[in-house]
C-alpha positions, -999 to +999 in steps of 0.1 A: +000+000+000+028+024+009+045+017-024+013+027-043+012+060-023+048+067-033+041+061-070+009+083-069+029+111-051+055+108-078+029+112-106+006+139-091+032+159-070+062+159-093+088+178-074+080+159-042+084+126-060+121+133-064+126+138-027+107+106-019+127+087-045+160+099-030+148+089+004+142+054-008+175+053-027+194+059+005+181+027+021+201-005+020+174-029+007+173-035-031+135-033-031+137+001-016+162+012-042+140+000-070+110+019-055+132+050-054+143+047-090+107+041-101+095+071-081+122+094-098+114+080-133+077+085-127+083+120-115+104+129-146+078+114-169+051+134-151+070+166-155+076+160-192+039+152-199+027+181-178+051+205-197+040+191-231+003+195-223+008+230-209+028+241-240+002+226-263-026+245-244-007+277-246+000+273-283-037+266-289-049+296-270-023+318-287-035+306-322-071+313-312-062+348-300-043+355-332-073+344-353-096+366-333-072+396-338-070+390-375-108+392-375-107+427-359-082+439-385-105+431-414-133+455-404 
């Protein structure tokens, strides 16, 4: 159950997932190290996806605003 919470924190709270992952990497058990690596990888993937979605949204809004501004110039 705790492992699932770590993974969900890594996905939905990206910067925090790195801290949690590092905490698990410092432990001696191999299972803990794997959990730490997965938490960091999930965090990085989450940050990349969030950045991509945000940039796509900004570009879409920017295109729509530019189209609206072209419409004002024609009158």
